[in-house]
All heavy atoms as an XYZ file, in Angstrom:
782
protein
N      47.044     59.263      6.120
C      46.779     59.179      4.712
C      45.669     60.215      4.364
O      45.776     60.875      3.312
C      46.280     57.776      4.386
N      44.633     60.363      5.182
C      43.597     61.325      4.911
C      44.129     62.759      4.956
O      43.776     63.592      4.140
C      42.457     61.161      5.954
C      41.285     62.047      5.746
C      40.457     61.617      4.598
N      39.310     62.501      4.490
C      38.695     62.782      3.325
N      39.056     62.233      2.256
N      37.690     63.589      3.332
N      45.055     63.005      5.838
C      45.665     64.319      5.946
C      46.414     64.627      4.652
O      46.289     65.715      4.099
C      46.624     64.344      7.127
C      47.521     65.567      7.198
C      47.083     66.757      7.704
C      48.839     65.492      6.717
C      47.852     67.843      7.759
C      49.645     66.622      6.756
C      49.128     67.764      7.260
O      49.922     68.889      7.342
N      47.236     63.701      4.201
C      47.982     63.898      2.948
C      47.090     64.107      1.732
O      47.324     64.949      0.888
C      48.925     62.740      2.728
C      50.049     62.665      3.716
C      50.902     63.905      3.725
O      51.151     64.541      2.720
N      51.327     64.324      4.974
N      46.012     63.367      1.640
C      45.033     63.493      0.599
C      44.417     64.897      0.614
O      44.362     65.583     -0.394
C      43.905     62.450      0.749
C      42.731     62.707     -0.146
C      42.787     62.386     -1.477
C      41.571     63.280      0.343
C      41.678     62.638     -2.352
C      40.493     63.552     -0.486
C      40.556     63.192     -1.804
O      39.485     63.447     -2.608
N      44.025     65.337      1.800
C      43.382     66.642      1.897
C      44.375     67.749      1.541
O      44.072     68.714      0.875
C      42.809     66.860      3.297
C      42.148     68.185      3.443
C      40.905     68.375      2.894
C      42.738     69.229      4.120
C      40.262     69.647      2.956
C      42.155     70.441      4.248
C      40.945     70.650      3.660
N      45.617     67.618      2.055
C      46.621     68.603      1.786
C      46.896     68.693      0.272
O      46.931     69.850     -0.256
C      47.902     68.233      2.464
C      49.011     69.245      2.347
C      50.218     68.789      3.209
C      51.387     69.657      2.942
N      52.583     69.182      3.718
N      47.001     67.608     -0.436
C      47.192     67.644     -1.904
C      45.970     68.300     -2.530
O      46.166     69.074     -3.509
C      47.371     66.219     -2.452
C      48.754     65.632     -2.237
C      48.914     64.375     -3.018
N      47.883     63.390     -2.880
C      47.815     62.488     -1.956
N      48.740     62.359     -1.060
N      46.804     61.603     -1.897
N      44.769     67.970     -2.189
C      43.592     68.535     -2.800
C      43.523     70.051     -2.520
O      43.182     70.838     -3.422
C      42.296     67.875     -2.284
C      42.195     66.421     -2.702
S      42.352     66.184     -4.482
C      40.967     67.139     -5.083
N      43.860     70.513     -1.392
C      43.850     71.902     -1.009
C      44.804     72.666     -1.967
O      44.423     73.690     -2.583
C      44.216     72.148      0.434
C      44.294     73.548      0.785
N      43.218     74.370      0.902
C      45.395     74.327      1.023
C      43.612     75.640      1.176
N      44.948     75.619      1.279
N      45.989     72.257     -2.081
C      46.961     72.933     -2.954
C      46.647     72.787     -4.415
O      46.957     73.669     -5.211
C      48.387     72.493     -2.544
C      48.808     73.035     -1.206
C      48.953     72.173     -0.159
C      49.017     74.388     -1.020
C      49.294     72.676      1.074
C      49.337     74.855      0.214
C      49.486     74.012      1.250
N      46.072     71.693     -4.819
C      45.668     71.504     -6.203
C      44.606     72.516     -6.553
O      44.547     73.002     -7.730
C      45.200     70.095     -6.430
C      44.945     69.772     -7.914
C      44.514     68.348     -8.133
N      45.558     67.486     -7.601
C      45.290     66.239     -7.129
N      44.063     65.806     -7.071
N      46.244     65.497     -6.661
N      43.747     72.885     -5.596
C      42.695     73.906     -5.811
C      43.223     75.301     -5.790
O      42.508     76.230     -6.032
C      41.617     73.732     -4.736
C      40.616     72.742     -4.969
S      39.311     72.811     -3.716
C      38.864     74.574     -3.801
N      44.516     75.463     -5.475
C      45.024     76.800     -5.371
C      44.706     77.417     -4.021
O      44.262     78.593     -3.978
N      44.913     76.661     -2.967
C      44.567     77.095     -1.632
C      45.091     78.497     -1.342
O      46.147     78.930     -1.753
N      44.277     79.213     -0.605
C      44.623     80.626     -0.267
C      45.684     80.766      0.720
O      45.791     79.978      1.650
C      43.335     81.299      0.276
O      43.628     82.554      0.738
N      46.527     81.745      0.511
C      47.556     82.045      1.514
C      47.225     83.280      2.266
O      47.930     83.710      3.140
C      48.917     82.268      0.780
O      48.794     83.377     -0.129
C      49.377     81.048      0.101
N      46.050     83.899      1.947
C      45.655     85.094      2.677
C      46.140     86.344      2.037
O      45.897     87.443      2.536
N      46.933     86.252      0.953
C      47.457     87.452      0.314
C      46.765     87.761     -0.986
O      47.309     87.780     -2.008
C      48.993     87.215      0.029
C      49.807     87.016      1.243
O      49.458     87.578      2.267
N      50.844     86.238      1.125
N      45.472     87.946     -0.827
C      44.674     88.195     -2.075
C      44.626     89.711     -2.318
O      44.464     90.503     -1.421
C      43.242     87.664     -1.828
C      43.238     86.196     -1.666
C      41.861     85.697     -1.350
O      40.972     86.435     -0.964
N      41.681     84.425     -1.471
N      44.831     90.053     -3.572
C      44.830     91.439     -3.948
C      43.441     91.751     -4.627
O      42.663     90.879     -4.935
C      45.951     91.768     -4.941
O      45.820     90.956     -6.069
N      43.251     93.037     -4.877
C      42.011     93.495     -5.507
C      42.072     93.078     -7.016
O      43.055     93.313     -7.655
C      41.863     94.969     -5.371
C      40.586     95.454     -6.155
C      41.745     95.384     -3.905
N      41.013     92.442     -7.539
C      40.962     91.947     -8.887
C      39.907     92.683     -9.673
O      38.925     93.221     -9.109
C      40.627     90.442     -8.953
C      41.623     89.541     -8.303
N      42.923     89.434     -8.776
C      41.579     88.745     -7.230
C      43.596     88.604     -8.021
N      42.787     88.189     -7.054
N      40.060     92.740    -10.942
C      39.013     93.258    -11.800
C      37.840     92.332    -11.824
O      37.997     91.141    -11.439
C      39.497     93.524    -13.202
O      39.773     92.258    -13.826
N      36.688     92.736    -12.311
C      35.525     91.834    -12.347
C      35.784     90.604    -13.201
O      35.379     89.525    -12.873
C      34.283     92.600    -12.851
C      33.763     93.538    -11.815
O      34.052     93.378    -10.598
O      32.988     94.474    -12.223
N      36.402     90.815    -14.391
C      36.709     89.718    -15.250
C      37.652     88.685    -14.550
O      37.473     87.504    -14.649
C      37.393     90.167    -16.560
C      36.440     90.853    -17.465
O      35.171     90.712    -17.317
O      36.929     91.579    -18.365
N      38.643     89.203    -13.871
C      39.581     88.386    -13.161
C      38.876     87.612    -12.033
O      39.164     86.429    -11.828
C      40.721     89.207    -12.602
O      41.641     88.380    -11.896
N      38.015     88.249    -11.340
C      37.257     87.640    -10.253
C      36.378     86.469    -10.776
O      36.263     85.419    -10.165
C      36.366     88.653     -9.513
C      37.181     89.575     -8.627
C      36.296     90.571     -7.898
N      35.324     89.917     -7.096
C      34.067     90.355     -7.027
N      33.637     91.423     -7.673
N      33.192     89.755     -6.286
N      35.772     86.699    -11.978
C      34.938     85.665    -12.569
C      35.805     84.469    -12.990
O      35.456     83.343    -12.731
C      34.136     86.181    -13.733
C      33.025     87.094    -13.354
S      31.889     86.435    -12.057
C      31.252     84.969    -12.903
N      36.959     84.792    -13.668
C      37.821     83.678    -14.042
C      38.267     82.906    -12.820
O      38.343     81.673    -12.883
C      39.034     84.231    -14.826
C      38.734     84.540    -16.290
C      40.028     84.819    -17.073
N      40.872     85.832    -16.495
C      40.764     87.149    -16.713
N      39.814     87.582    -17.540
N      41.572     88.003    -16.151
N      38.614     83.612    -11.789
C      39.039     82.940    -10.512
C      37.910     82.060     -9.962
O      38.165     80.978     -9.470
C      39.465     83.978     -9.479
C      40.776     84.688     -9.870
O      41.492     84.218    -10.812
O      41.091     85.664     -9.193
N      36.686     82.557    -10.010
C      35.559     81.858     -9.482
C      35.373     80.539    -10.259
O      35.157     79.489     -9.687
C      34.316     82.680     -9.497
N      35.385     80.622    -11.587
C      35.222     79.396    -12.400
C      36.427     78.435    -12.124
O      36.156     77.250    -12.001
C      35.134     79.768    -13.891
C      33.763     80.239    -14.282
C      33.467     81.583    -14.344
C      32.748     79.337    -14.619
C      32.227     82.057    -14.743
C      31.479     79.773    -14.993
C      31.251     81.110    -15.019
O      29.999     81.566    -15.397
N      37.610     79.007    -12.030
C      38.751     78.126    -11.787
C      38.687     77.478    -10.422
O      39.031     76.295    -10.251
C      40.039     78.973    -11.853
N      38.137     78.140     -9.430
C      37.943     77.579     -8.095
C      37.097     76.356     -8.143
O      37.305     75.404     -7.407
C      37.399     78.637     -7.145
C      37.201     78.189     -5.721
C      38.459     77.825     -5.062
C      39.330     78.966     -4.659
N      40.533     78.591     -3.926
N      36.094     76.398     -9.034
C      35.208     75.214     -9.171
C      35.740     74.172    -10.206
O      35.121     73.153    -10.352
C      33.804     75.652     -9.612
C      32.998     76.554     -8.637
C      31.595     76.812     -9.148
C      32.958     75.904     -7.238
N      36.807     74.552    -10.865
C      37.395     73.647    -11.847
C      36.546     73.609    -13.112
O      36.496     72.574    -13.781
N      35.909     74.709    -13.455
C      35.011     74.794    -14.543
C      35.483     75.954    -15.511
O      36.363     76.644    -15.237
C      33.580     74.997    -14.109
S      32.920     73.675    -13.179
N      34.720     76.042    -16.669
C      34.978     77.118    -17.552
C      33.665     77.862    -17.841
O      32.607     77.381    -17.495
C      35.518     76.597    -18.893
O      34.545     75.828    -19.578
N      33.823     79.016    -18.460
C      32.627     79.861    -18.754
C      31.641     79.128    -19.619
O      30.450     79.411    -19.584
C      33.110     81.140    -19.458
C      33.802     82.149    -18.621
C      34.564     83.151    -19.480
C      32.868     82.830    -17.662
N      32.101     78.181    -20.461
C      31.202     77.539    -21.404
C      30.462     76.342    -20.769
O      29.554     75.762    -21.420
C      31.976     77.035    -22.599
O      32.995     76.090    -22.200
N      30.795     75.983    -19.490
C      30.092     74.866    -18.920
C      28.680     75.221    -18.557
O      28.324     76.352    -18.286
C      30.823     74.456    -17.614
C      32.096     73.728    -17.864
O      32.278     73.133    -18.940
O      32.986     73.756    -16.967
N      27.781     74.196    -18.620
C      26.378     74.401    -18.309
C      26.163     74.645    -16.814
O      27.031     74.359    -16.015
C      25.575     73.199    -18.738
O      25.871     72.100    -17.891
N      24.968     75.163    -16.507
C      24.601     75.402    -15.139
C      24.649     74.052    -14.356
O      25.083     74.026    -13.210
C      23.209     76.018    -14.985
C      23.178     77.495    -15.478
O      24.242     78.087    -15.696
O      22.028     78.010    -15.633
N      24.213     72.975    -14.956
C      24.207     71.698    -14.336
C      25.606     71.215    -14.007
O      25.866     70.660    -12.978
C      23.457     70.649    -15.191
C      22.021     70.918    -15.326
C      21.681     72.009    -16.372
O      22.514     72.241    -17.268
O      20.589     72.596    -16.280
N      26.573     71.451    -14.924
C      27.953     71.079    -14.738
C      28.513     71.842    -13.577
O      29.245     71.329    -12.732
C      28.762     71.270    -16.068
O      28.209     70.488    -17.066
C      30.246     70.957    -15.824
N      28.223     73.132    -13.517
C      28.748     74.002    -12.494
C      28.216     73.587    -11.142
O      28.925     73.464    -10.155
C      28.365     75.459    -12.741
C      29.123     76.125    -13.910
C      28.454     77.383    -14.318
C      30.546     76.399    -13.444
N      26.930     73.274    -11.077
C      26.292     72.832     -9.850
C      26.904     71.512     -9.374
O      27.228     71.364     -8.147
C      24.784     72.673     -9.987
C      24.127     72.322     -8.631
C      22.624     72.244     -8.741
N      22.232     71.078     -9.550
C      21.347     71.192    -10.552
N      20.727     72.289    -10.788
N      21.099     70.126    -11.294
N      27.136     70.602    -10.261
C      27.754     69.310     -9.946
C      29.162     69.504     -9.425
O      29.593     68.855     -8.424
C      27.770     68.374    -11.127
N      29.898     70.412    -10.041
C      31.236     70.717     -9.584
C      31.292     71.290     -8.203
O      32.066     70.903     -7.328
C      31.966     71.628    -10.559
N      30.340     72.216     -7.928
C      30.207     72.797     -6.635
C      29.902     71.716     -5.580
O      30.520     71.667     -4.505
C      29.125     73.878     -6.623
C      28.801     74.340     -5.217
C      29.607     75.109     -4.473
C      27.604     73.871     -4.599
C      29.286     75.501     -3.160
C      27.242     74.230     -3.339
C      28.122     75.041     -2.628
O      27.769     75.346     -1.325
N      28.924     70.939     -5.869
C      28.486     69.888     -4.888
C      29.639     68.905     -4.612
O      29.847     68.520     -3.469
C      27.272     69.187     -5.394
C      26.054     70.065     -5.404
C      24.803     69.408     -5.941
N      24.445     68.184     -5.262
C      23.771     68.078     -4.064
N      23.351     69.159     -3.537
N      23.476     66.899     -3.568
N      30.417     68.588     -5.625
C      31.524     67.613     -5.448
C      32.582     68.250     -4.506
O      33.073     67.579     -3.596
C      32.169     67.296     -6.799
C      33.305     66.370     -6.700
C      33.848     66.045     -8.095
C      35.030     65.105     -8.028
N      35.545     64.843     -9.369
N      32.919     69.515     -4.727
C      33.889     70.192     -3.877
C      33.341     70.383     -2.473
O      34.051     70.215     -1.508
C      34.259     71.561     -4.466
C      35.092     71.500     -5.766
C      35.197     72.896     -6.378
C      36.445     70.892     -5.430
N      32.012     70.691     -2.382
C      31.439     70.850     -1.026
C      31.474     69.571     -0.242
O      31.773     69.571      0.962
C      29.989     71.375     -1.180
N      31.264     68.477     -0.868
C      31.286     67.176     -0.221
C      32.730     66.875      0.247
O      32.989     66.308      1.256
C      30.824     66.029     -1.153
C      29.314     66.147     -1.401
S      28.363     65.836      0.109
C      28.720     64.150      0.461
N      33.725     67.222     -0.593
C      35.125     66.944     -0.310
C      35.661     67.835      0.807
O      36.446     67.399      1.639
C      35.954     67.110     -1.550
C      37.402     66.774     -1.329
C      38.228     66.927     -2.604
N      37.751     65.962     -3.588
C      37.807     66.139     -4.870
N      38.260     67.276     -5.375
N      37.343     65.239     -5.712
N      35.306     69.103      0.851
C      35.913     70.037      1.743
C      35.044     70.501      2.895
O      35.509     71.303      3.698
C      36.357     71.357      0.957
C      37.521     71.021      0.071
C      37.350     70.722     -1.263
C      38.800     71.054      0.586
C      38.381     70.465     -2.099
C      39.856     70.758     -0.213
C      39.698     70.463     -1.537
O      40.724     70.183     -2.366
N      33.859     70.016      3.093
C      32.982     70.454      4.128
C      33.604     70.123      5.490
O      33.921     68.960      5.743
C      31.622     69.823      4.048
C      30.608     70.637      4.818
N      30.545     70.535      6.198
C      29.667     71.496      4.443
C      29.566     71.359      6.614
N      29.013     71.918      5.554
N      33.845     71.140      6.326
C      34.523     70.905      7.582
C      33.856     69.901      8.505
O      34.567     69.164      9.183
C      34.513     72.300      8.235
C      34.251     73.255      7.158
C      33.503     72.535      6.083
N      32.558     69.893      8.530
C      31.841     68.933      9.415
C      32.101     67.511      9.023
O      32.265     66.622      9.877
C      30.351     69.175      9.409
C      29.963     70.517     10.086
O      30.812     71.049     10.845
O      28.876     70.986      9.819
N      32.131     67.289      7.701
C      32.423     65.920      7.239
C      33.819     65.503      7.566
O      34.063     64.374      8.001
C      32.195     65.885      5.715
C      32.414     64.535      5.148
C      32.074     64.470      3.708
N      32.271     63.110      3.213
C      32.060     62.735      2.040
N      31.674     63.546      1.098
N      32.248     61.463      1.684
N      34.780     66.422      7.443
C      36.164     66.080      7.721
C      36.344     65.821      9.222
O      37.102     64.950      9.619
C      37.079     67.223      7.243
C      37.116     67.422      5.749
C      37.942     68.626      5.367
C      37.694     66.178      5.062
N      35.659     66.639     10.053
C      35.753     66.388     11.492
C      35.237     64.989     11.803
O      35.874     64.274     12.640
C      34.879     67.421     12.236
C      35.573     68.698     12.508
C      34.673     69.588     13.364
C      35.266     70.925     13.584
N      34.452     71.818     14.421
N      34.151     64.576     11.228
C      33.589     63.269     11.434
C      34.573     62.158     10.997
O      34.532     61.039     11.537
C      32.250     63.142     10.748
N      35.407     62.460     10.052
C      36.376     61.496      9.532
C      37.633     61.457     10.349
O      38.570     60.728     10.066
C      36.622     61.693      8.054
C      35.432     61.397      7.200
C      35.743     61.664      5.700
O      36.884     61.907      5.344
O      34.776     61.566      4.941
N      37.735     62.308     11.333
C      38.872     62.381     12.235
C      40.108     63.172     11.682
O      41.211     62.944     12.128
N      39.849     64.059     10.745
C      40.919     64.897     10.241
C      41.364     65.869     11.303
O      40.540     66.385     12.062
C      40.459     65.681      8.937
C      41.414     66.693      8.478
C      40.079     64.681      7.849
N      42.705     66.125     11.425
C      43.176     67.054     12.497
C      42.572     68.445     12.401
O      42.200     68.873     11.310
C      44.640     67.119     12.224
C      45.019     65.950     11.398
C      43.769     65.586     10.618
N      42.425     69.091     13.566
C      41.796     70.428     13.598
C      42.499     71.420     12.721
O      41.803     72.332     12.137
C      41.769     70.932     15.042
C      40.764     70.208     15.881
O      39.865     69.573     15.330
O      40.935     70.280     17.155
N      43.800     71.346     12.561
C      44.507     72.326     11.689
C      44.035     72.170     10.264
O      43.906     73.176      9.560
C      46.002     72.099     11.760
O      46.377     70.806     11.363
N      43.790     70.960      9.801
C      43.301     70.728      8.455
C      41.832     71.134      8.311
O      41.384     71.616      7.284
C      43.538     69.310      8.029
C      45.011     68.924      7.891
S      45.946     70.079      6.863
C      45.230     69.831      5.266
N      41.059     70.985      9.381
C      39.662     71.374      9.377
C      39.594     72.901      9.230
O      38.746     73.427      8.516
C      38.903     70.897     10.647
C      37.543     71.489     10.732
C      38.795     69.357     10.623
N      40.519     73.617      9.888
C      40.558     75.075      9.707
C      40.840     75.493      8.288
O      40.238     76.394      7.772
C      41.632     75.672     10.620
N      41.734     74.778      7.624
C      42.055     75.026      6.225
C      40.812     74.726      5.368
O      40.464     75.428      4.447
C      43.262     74.228      5.730
C      44.510     74.756      6.397
C      43.439     74.244      4.218
C      45.788     73.896      6.188
N      40.161     73.620      5.716
C      38.914     73.243      4.977
C      37.837     74.285      5.087
O      37.111     74.562      4.182
C      38.449     71.850      5.466
N      37.784     74.896      6.260
C      36.772     75.937      6.525
C      37.066     77.131      5.595
O      36.113     77.621      4.997
C      36.790     76.355      7.994
O      36.471     75.211      8.792
C      35.813     77.486      8.281
N      38.300     77.548      5.464
C      38.636     78.603      4.560
C      38.393     78.212      3.110
O      37.870     79.031      2.360
C      40.139     79.023      4.762
C      40.392     79.810      6.012
C      41.784     80.446      6.032
N      42.816     79.448      5.922
C      43.373     78.791      6.973
N      42.907     79.000      8.196
N      44.357     77.934      6.773
N      38.787     76.993      2.785
C      38.571     76.548      1.416
C      37.020     76.542      1.051
O      36.621     76.939     -0.004
C      39.102     75.152      1.194
O      40.468     75.159      1.261
N      36.241     76.015      2.000
C      34.809     75.952      1.802
C      34.224     77.360      1.679
O      33.322     77.581      0.832
C      34.119     75.192      2.969
C      32.749     74.748      2.702
S      32.672     73.529      1.402
C      31.383     74.147      0.470
N      34.755     78.302      2.424
C      34.279     79.715      2.288
C      34.634     80.253      0.878
O      33.758     80.927      0.239
C      34.995     80.566      3.352
O      34.663     81.905      3.173
N      35.806     79.899      0.379
C      36.215     80.374     -1.001
C      35.339     79.663     -2.081
O      34.916     80.347     -3.028
C      37.650     80.081     -1.237
C      38.606     80.890     -0.382
C      40.032     80.424     -0.456
O      40.354     79.502     -1.279
O      40.849     81.019      0.233
N      35.035     78.405     -1.839
C      34.178     77.690     -2.808
C      32.789     78.291     -2.833
O      32.228     78.516     -3.842
C      34.176     76.158     -2.460
C      35.525     75.529     -2.698
C      33.074     75.443     -3.200
C      35.741     74.199     -2.002
N      32.245     78.553     -1.632
C      30.908     79.114     -1.552
C      30.898     80.540     -2.200
O      29.890     80.876     -2.904
C      30.458     79.277     -0.101
C      30.043     77.908      0.485
O      29.638     77.021     -0.253
N      30.208     77.751      1.785
N      31.893     81.328     -1.941
C      31.936     82.641     -2.555
C      31.994     82.598     -4.036
O      31.310     83.338     -4.761
C      33.183     83.452     -1.995
N      32.800     81.672     -4.599
C      32.901     81.480     -6.025
C      31.556     81.060     -6.576
O      31.099     81.571     -7.613
C      33.938     80.403     -6.371
N      30.920     80.114     -5.919
C      29.572     79.623     -6.377
C      28.552     80.728     -6.415
O      27.760     80.912     -7.329
C      29.167     78.490     -5.507
C      27.783     77.886     -5.796
C      26.799     77.706     -4.921
C      27.294     77.401     -7.021
N      25.714     77.143     -5.529
C      26.017     76.888     -6.848
C      27.889     77.287     -8.290
C      25.255     76.391     -7.832
C      27.071     76.736     -9.311
C      25.814     76.308     -9.062
N      28.556     81.553     -5.355
C      27.570     82.651     -5.265
C      27.828     83.691     -6.357
O      26.902     84.197     -6.940
C      27.603     83.315     -3.881
C      27.049     82.519     -2.746
C      25.580     82.055     -3.014
O      24.811     82.895     -3.459
O      25.278     80.926     -2.759
N      29.091     83.992     -6.604
C      29.436     84.939     -7.642
C      28.984     84.449     -9.027
O      28.390     85.221     -9.794
C      30.954     85.193     -7.662
C      31.471     86.241     -8.650
C      30.883     87.627     -8.335
C      32.988     86.298     -8.592
N      29.184     83.141     -9.271
C      28.808     82.601    -10.611
C      27.275     82.602    -10.716
O      26.735     82.944    -11.766
C      29.395     81.186    -10.779
C      30.940     81.325    -10.943
C      28.734     80.463    -11.940
C      31.660     79.948    -10.837
N      26.573     82.204     -9.672
C      25.170     82.202     -9.692
C      24.581     83.556     -9.960
O      23.660     83.729    -10.784
C      24.549     81.652     -8.402
C      24.700     80.137     -8.240
C      23.903     79.587     -7.128
C      23.799     80.403     -5.862
N      23.061     79.699     -4.778
N      25.117     84.594     -9.300
C      24.669     85.950     -9.550
C      24.928     86.373    -10.972
O      24.087     86.992    -11.639
C      25.377     86.907     -8.595
C      24.646     87.225     -7.352
C      25.185     88.414     -6.589
N      26.646     88.492     -6.565
C      27.364     88.051     -5.582
N      26.842     87.461     -4.524
N      28.705     88.179     -5.640
N      26.107     86.093    -11.499
C      26.471     86.478    -12.824
C      25.612     85.813    -13.881
O      25.192     86.456    -14.834
C      27.986     86.185    -13.061
C      28.511     86.696    -14.345
C      28.711     85.635    -15.459
O      28.732     84.458    -15.095
O      28.848     85.997    -16.585
N      25.313     84.537    -13.705
C      24.495     83.783    -14.589
C      23.044     83.952    -14.407
O      22.208     83.479    -15.184
C      24.872     82.291    -14.565
C      26.168     81.983    -15.147
C      26.369     80.497    -15.144
N      27.547     80.121    -15.923
C      27.607     79.107    -16.740
N      26.618     78.348    -16.957
N      28.715     78.869    -17.424
N      22.664     84.503    -13.244
C      21.303     84.653    -12.848
C      20.550     83.342    -12.807
O      19.444     83.160    -13.351
C      20.584     85.631    -13.753
C      21.095     87.034    -13.702
C      20.435     87.960    -14.660
C      20.924     89.388    -14.611
N      22.312     89.607    -14.792
N      21.252     82.327    -12.307
C      20.630     81.006    -12.220
C      20.069     80.731    -10.830
O      20.613     81.276     -9.838
C      21.574     79.890    -12.672
S      23.135     79.817    -11.795
N      19.067     79.981    -10.750
C      18.406     79.752     -9.486
C      18.787     78.389     -8.903
O      18.081     77.938     -8.020
C      16.860     79.796     -9.681
N      19.876     77.823     -9.342
C      20.284     76.536     -8.787
C      21.140     76.688     -7.572
O      21.688     77.670     -7.251
C      21.049     75.698     -9.818
C      20.163     75.207    -10.863
C      22.246     76.449    -10.413
């Protein structure tokens, strides 16, 4: 059940297939906000809460502790990397210290 839940969440987030092309800056920002499930008009607090929620859901260490198979932990590791990259890009763009 946990495996199916994680699989659905990964694909709902637009899980990476490894075939990423070069994007314009605007496209990269839109992708970053979409990765967090937010929009440009959301507050810094809303963005931080969205990031934290996703980090709690996809953190590989947490999933390992819950007994999720290693193959799904590997996917979670890639997802967490994408979430972190999106968060860092948004923080830099907004110049927020959160």
